[in-house]
C-alpha positions in Angstrom: -5.5 -21.9 5.2 -6.4 -18.4 5.1 -3.6 -16.2 6.8 -3.8 -12.6 7.4 -0.3 -10.7 7.4 0.4 -7.6 9.2 1.8 -5.7 6.6 4.0 -2.2 6.8 5.2 -2.2 3.1 8.6 -2.7 4.7 11.1 -5.8 3.7 10.6 -7.7 6.6 6.9 -8.2 6.1 7.4 -8.2 2.3 9.6 -11.3 2.5 7.3 -12.7 4.8 4.2 -12.7 2.5 7.1 -14.1 -0.2 7.7 -16.7 1.6 4.0 -17.8 2.6 2.4 -16.4 -1.1 3.0 -20.0 -2.1 1.4 -21.8 0.6 -1.7 -20.3 1.6 -4.5 -17.7 0.5 -2.7 -14.6 1.7 -4.2 -11.1 2.7 -2.2 -8.3 3.6 -3.5 -6.0 6.7 -2.5 -2.7 6.7 -3.1 -2.0 10.2 -4.3 1.9 10.7 -5.5 3.8 13.6 -7.2 6.7 11.1 -4.4 9.2 12.5 -2.7 9.5 9.3 -2.9 7.7 5.6 0.1 5.1 6.3 -2.0 2.3 5.6 -1.9 3.6 2.0 1.5 3.6 1.8 1.7 0.1 3.0 -1.0 -0.8 0.3 0.9 0.6 -2.7 3.8 -1.5 -1.6 1.4 -4.6 -2.1 0.2 -3.5 -5.1 3.7 -3.3 -6.3 4.5 -6.8 -5.5 1.2 -7.8 -6.7 -0.5 -9.0 -3.2 -3.8 -8.6 -2.3 -3.9 -5.8 1.0 -6.8 -4.2 2.6 -6.8 -1.6 5.6 -6.8 -3.4 9.3 -9.0 -0.9 12.0 -7.1 -0.3 14.6 -8.8 1.4 18.1 -7.8 5.0 17.9 -7.8 5.0 22.0 -5.1 2.5 21.6 -2.9 4.4 19.1 -3.6 7.1 21.9 -2.5 5.4 25.5 0.3 3.8 23.1 1.7 7.1 22.2 0.8 8.9 26.0 2.7 5.9 27.0 6.0 6.5 24.9 5.9 10.1 26.4 5.5 8.9 29.6 8.5 6.0 29.3 10.4 8.9 27.3 11.1 5.8 24.3 9.1 4.0 22.2 9.6 0.1 23.2 6.4 -0.3 25.1 3.9 1.7 23.5 4.8 0.2 19.6 4.7 -3.7 22.1 1.0 -2.5 22.8 0.4 -1.3 19.8 2.0 -4.5 17.8 -0.4 -7.0 20.2 -3.3 -5.3 19.6 -2.9 -5.3 16.0 -2.6 -9.0 16.2 -5.4 -9.9 18.7 -7.6 -7.8 16.3 -6.1 -10.3 12.8 -7.1 -13.0 15.0 -10.8 -12.1 15.5 -11.1 -11.7 11.8 -11.6 -14.6 9.5 -8.4 -15.9 9.0 -7.1 -19.3 9.9 -3.9 -17.6 11.2 -1.9 -14.5 11.9 1.4 -13.3 10.8 3.4 -10.8 11.1 7.5 -9.5 10.1 9.1 -10.1 13.4 12.3 -11.2 13.4 15.2 -13.0 15.7 17.3 -9.8 16.5 14.1 -7.1 16.7 13.9 -5.0 19.6 10.4 -3.9 19.2 8.2 -5.7 18.6 8.8 -8.9 19.1 6.1 -11.8 20.3 7.1 -14.5 22.9 6.0 -17.8 22.8 3.2 -17.3 25.8 1.7 -14.3 23.7 1.6 -16.4 20.7 0.1 -19.4 22.4 -2.3 -17.2 24.4 -3.3 -15.5 20.8 -3.9 -19.2 19.4 -5.4 -20.7 22.4 -7.5 -17.0 22.7 -8.5 -16.8 19.0 -8.9 -20.4 17.8 -6.3 -19.2 14.8 -1.9 -20.3 14.2 0.3 -17.4 14.5 2.8 -17.7 11.6 6.0 -15.8 12.1 8.8 -17.1 9.6 11.7 -14.6 10.3 11.5 -15.3 14.4 14.9 -17.3 13.5 16.3 -14.7 11.0 18.5 -11.8 11.9 18.8 -9.1 10.2 22.0 -9.7 7.9 20.7 -12.8 6.4 17.4 -10.7 5.7 19.0 -8.2 3.7 21.0 -11.2 1.8 17.1 -12.8 1.2 15.5 -9.6 0.0 18.0 -8.6 -2.2 17.5 -10.1 -5.1 14.1 -10.0 -5.0 12.8 -7.1 -4.1 13.0 -3.0 -5.2 13.8 -1.8 -1.6 13.6 2.3 -0.7 15.2 3.0 2.5 16.3 5.8 4.4 15.7 8.0 7.8 12.9 6.6 9.5 10.9 9.9 9.5 11.5 10.6 5.4 10.4 7.1 4.7 6.3 6.9 4.7 5.5 3.0 5.2 2.7 1.7 7.1 3.9 0.8 10.6 2.7 2.1 13.6 5.3 4.2 13.9 4.3 6.7 11.9 0.9 7.2 13.3 2.2 7.6 17.0 4.8 9.6 15.8 2.1 12.0 14.5 -0.2 11.5 16.8 2.6 12.7 19.5 3.6 15.7 17.7 -0.3 16.8 17.5 0.1 16.7 21.5 3.5 17.6 22.3 5.1 19.0 18.9 7.9 17.7 16.5 10.6 18.4 19.1 9.1 16.0 21.7 8.9 13.5 18.9 12.7 13.9 17.9 13.6 13.3 21.5 11.8 10.0 21.8 12.4 8.6 18.8 15.7 7.4 17.7 16.5 7.8 14.4 17.0 4.3 12.4 16.3 3.1 8.9 13.1 2.3 7.5 12.3 0.9 4.4 9.5 0.6 2.3 8.9 -2.1 -0.6 8.8 -0.3 -3.9 8.6 -3.7 -6.4 9.6 -7.1 -6.8 12.9 -7.4 -8.9 
């Protein structure tokens, strides 16, 4: 089975890659709107764990619409959800038998409700895999601890290939860094730097 995994270079998507690599032909898909070089950070993380990766070109109009939505809402949830759904559909429309992501049970965003997963499967003729959908953050941290070298820090300082990086850049260019700081809550971000 050929599987395309949406890959940010963080610990969740890397853990999914480690779980799936034994069972399928896996390609890590580093989504990019072409706004920043975030996909390169994800590709570096993929190389650090010796897994094949490539850029997944995403529609820049979707990023602009998501950034506008985030500014209008005053919080990132709906915009990031829109971008994740777009990325899943782009991946599903490719050459894969299945698409996967690193969404976990306690994620606030993005999420993949059963209805969305079934819709993607029905419309594109692929399977949707979410191996961490039933796993919480503490369990993920425990699973990662002995297997991966991980850099963590404030989300604005740890470069990886998630959607937030490009959305922050779009909003900063249009509205300024101050608006970005108002909208995005500070949180810890991770980036995988290798296997242990």
